[in-house]
SELOTI-896974 format. One line per field, with one value per residue (C-alpha): x, z negated, y negated; residue in one letter. Coordinates in Angstrom, 2 decimals. Layout:
u: c(X | ...) .
w: c(Z | ...) .
v: c(Y | ...) .
r: c(A | ...) .
This chain:
u: c(-23.93 | -27.64 | -28.04 | -26.29 | -27.86 | -27.63 | -25.16 | -23.17 | -23.34 | -22.72 | -19.50 | -18.38 | -18.85 | -16.27 | -14.06 | -13.86 | -10.14 | -9.14 | -10.25 | -8.26 | -11.36 | -14.06 | -16.58 | -18.20 | -20.62 | -21.53 | -22.01 | -24.51 | -26.24 | -26.55 | -28.45 | -31.23 | -31.25 | -31.28 | -34.73 | -33.56 | -33.85 | -36.93 | -37.08 | -36.15 | -32.60 | -32.17 | -32.55 | -30.61 | -27.51 | -27.69 | -26.97 | -24.22 | -22.57 | -23.13 | -21.23 | -18.40 | -17.96 | -19.39 | -17.02 | -18.03 | -21.56 | -21.84 | -19.82 | -22.44 | -24.53 | -22.13 | -20.86 | -24.58 | -27.13 | -30.28 | -28.72 | -28.00 | -31.56 | -33.45 | -30.78 | -31.85 | -35.58 | -35.57 | -39.17 | -40.59 | -43.32 | -42.60 | -44.79 | -43.70 | -42.33 | -40.71 | -38.75 | -38.16 | -37.07 | -34.54 | -33.63 | -32.53 | -30.81 | -28.87 | -27.66 | -26.66 | -24.81 | -22.74 | -22.30 | -20.86 | -18.84 | -17.12 | -16.53 | -14.57 | -12.59 | -11.65 | -12.79 | -13.82 | -15.82 | -17.88 | -16.52 | -16.81 | -19.58 | -22.70 | -21.80 | -19.23 | -21.55 | -24.91 | -27.89 | -31.45 | -33.53 | -34.57 | -33.51 | -33.14 | -30.91 | -27.83 | -25.65 | -26.44 | -23.21 | -21.52 | -18.49 | -19.31 | -17.76 | -19.12 | -21.73 | -22.01 | -24.95 | -25.02 | -24.94 | -28.45 | -29.98 | -26.99 | -27.53 | -26.42 | -25.48 | -25.29 | -21.91 | -21.04 | -19.16 | -21.42 | -20.15 | -21.29 | -24.93 | -28.08 | -26.72 | -23.96 | -20.42 | -17.54 | -14.87 | -12.17 | -13.52 | -12.85 | -9.50 | -8.67 | -9.86 | -7.91 | -4.65 | -5.29 | -5.88 | -2.36 | -0.44 | 0.14 | 1.52 | 3.71 | 5.21 | 5.86 | 7.90 | 9.97 | 11.25 | 12.26) .
w: c(27.64 | 27.15 | 28.71 | 26.35 | 24.54 | 20.65 | 21.00 | 23.38 | 20.35 | 17.65 | 19.92 | 20.32 | 16.59 | 16.00 | 18.52 | 18.62 | 18.27 | 20.98 | 23.25 | 23.26 | 24.28 | 22.07 | 21.63 | 18.32 | 18.85 | 22.17 | 20.44 | 18.09 | 20.55 | 23.07 | 20.13 | 20.49 | 24.02 | 24.93 | 26.22 | 25.94 | 22.23 | 20.08 | 16.82 | 14.55 | 16.87 | 16.59 | 12.72 | 12.28 | 14.94 | 13.14 | 9.72 | 11.02 | 12.84 | 9.84 | 7.68 | 10.45 | 10.77 | 7.38 | 7.30 | 11.10 | 10.24 | 7.02 | 9.36 | 12.12 | 10.09 | 10.56 | 14.07 | 15.67 | 13.32 | 15.65 | 16.57 | 12.64 | 12.25 | 14.85 | 13.41 | 9.83 | 10.43 | 13.55 | 13.59 | 11.26 | 11.76 | 10.26 | 9.00 | 9.60 | 5.93 | 5.96 | 9.01 | 7.01 | 4.14 | 5.93 | 7.58 | 4.08 | 3.14 | 6.22 | 5.61 | 1.94 | 3.24 | 5.77 | 3.30 | 0.70 | 3.58 | 4.81 | 1.19 | 0.19 | 3.51 | 3.47 | 6.65 | 7.21 | 10.45 | 12.57 | 16.15 | 17.06 | 17.96 | 19.12 | 17.74 | 20.42 | 23.36 | 24.19 | 23.93 | 24.03 | 24.64 | 28.30 | 30.82 | 33.59 | 31.51 | 33.30 | 29.91 | 28.86 | 28.21 | 28.12 | 25.62 | 22.69 | 19.99 | 16.44 | 15.71 | 19.14 | 20.39 | 22.97 | 20.22 | 20.25 | 17.95 | 15.47 | 11.62 | 9.96 | 6.50 | 4.19 | 3.74 | 7.54 | 8.93 | 11.72 | 15.08 | 15.83 | 16.55 | 14.46 | 12.42 | 11.01 | 11.09 | 13.53 | 11.53 | 14.26 | 13.60 | 9.94 | 10.54 | 12.40 | 9.68 | 6.87 | 9.20 | 10.26 | 6.29 | 5.27 | 7.93 | 6.16 | 2.96 | 5.39 | 7.21 | 3.77 | 2.77 | 5.75 | 5.43 | 2.00) .
v: c(-21.95 | -22.20 | -18.74 | -16.38 | -13.83 | -13.53 | -10.44 | -13.16 | -15.91 | -12.94 | -12.15 | -15.91 | -16.66 | -13.59 | -14.67 | -18.49 | -18.81 | -16.70 | -19.63 | -22.61 | -25.37 | -23.72 | -26.36 | -25.96 | -29.23 | -27.59 | -24.26 | -25.99 | -28.06 | -25.09 | -23.24 | -25.87 | -25.87 | -22.03 | -20.99 | -17.01 | -17.20 | -16.94 | -19.19 | -15.92 | -15.66 | -19.34 | -19.62 | -16.65 | -17.63 | -21.18 | -19.93 | -17.44 | -20.38 | -22.49 | -19.75 | -19.56 | -23.41 | -24.94 | -27.93 | -28.84 | -28.24 | -30.65 | -33.46 | -33.03 | -35.43 | -38.10 | -36.96 | -36.11 | -36.80 | -36.19 | -32.75 | -31.99 | -33.30 | -30.63 | -27.95 | -28.26 | -28.31 | -25.78 | -24.50 | -26.72 | -29.30 | -32.84 | -35.40 | -38.93 | -38.88 | -35.63 | -37.15 | -40.33 | -38.31 | -36.54 | -39.52 | -40.93 | -37.70 | -37.92 | -41.80 | -40.53 | -37.62 | -39.75 | -42.74 | -39.79 | -38.54 | -41.69 | -42.56 | -39.12 | -39.13 | -42.93 | -43.52 | -46.85 | -46.78 | -44.66 | -44.73 | -41.12 | -39.06 | -40.81 | -43.92 | -44.47 | -44.75 | -46.81 | -44.72 | -46.43 | -43.75 | -44.66 | -42.73 | -46.00 | -47.89 | -48.67 | -48.93 | -45.25 | -43.61 | -46.51 | -46.77 | -49.55 | -51.07 | -50.37 | -53.01 | -54.79 | -55.46 | -52.75 | -50.03 | -48.79 | -46.60 | -46.51 | -45.96 | -49.07 | -49.48 | -52.70 | -52.24 | -52.49 | -55.63 | -57.45 | -58.49 | -62.10 | -62.07 | -62.22 | -65.22 | -63.42 | -64.88 | -63.72 | -62.12 | -63.64 | -66.98 | -66.49 | -65.09 | -68.06 | -70.20 | -68.95 | -69.18 | -72.84 | -73.13 | -71.33 | -73.32 | -76.23 | -74.59 | -72.63 | -75.71 | -77.15 | -74.14 | -73.81 | -77.84 | -77.14) .
r: c(M | N | Q | L | T | E | A | D | Y | H | H | L | L | V | H | Y | R | R | Y | T | D | F | N | S | L | G | L | F | R | S | L | L | E | N | E | K | L | S | L | E | Q | Q | L | R | L | R | N | A | A | A | A | V | F | P | K | F | Y | E | F | L | Q | L | K | D | P | D | T | Y | L | R | L | S | T | L | G | Q | A | L | T | V | A | D | E | R | A | A | W | A | A | I | R | R | T | Q | Q | R | I | L | T | E | K | R | I | R | H | R | N | F | G | T | Y | T | K | H | N | C | G | Y | D | T | C | P | F | N | G | L | M | V | R | Q | G | A | R | L | A | E | G | V | M | R | F | D | T | D | K | R | I | C | Y | G | G | H | A | D | H | R | A | E | Q | R | R | R | E | R | K | A | W | P | S | R | R | K | Y | L | E | K) .
């Protein structure tokens, strides 16, 4: 899809419902990877695609924040401070979306696979559990429950302790 012309993209945006396997994430990623498009064409197509898929474009901040950052800053030269401010804004928006949609996890999108940035890493593309040590490059929030590393208590051990403490009271109840 990264060899399409601007007219092809416009045709896809108008007739995307005809395709049963249309991939909107692939559309946004291909805008960044397409070598045939100039910067002005990429900007026009990004705006047109965001107008056709407004909810998906907003949810892209949660699903694939790297792609969203690259799309939103297309053609801009970012300083380190600008990039940090953009990531802070993405983090705030992610928390807002998670709260509004009542999602208690982020086990979708780029958060489900290991991606440390090294091409030679044997774990690249491996499905990982949220909060696991292999989940590199994942945005973390203070409200996240971590999985037994770095001094944090294992939630399963806490659950077993609660069950163990509750067992004598249940036993007395059953004996009566």
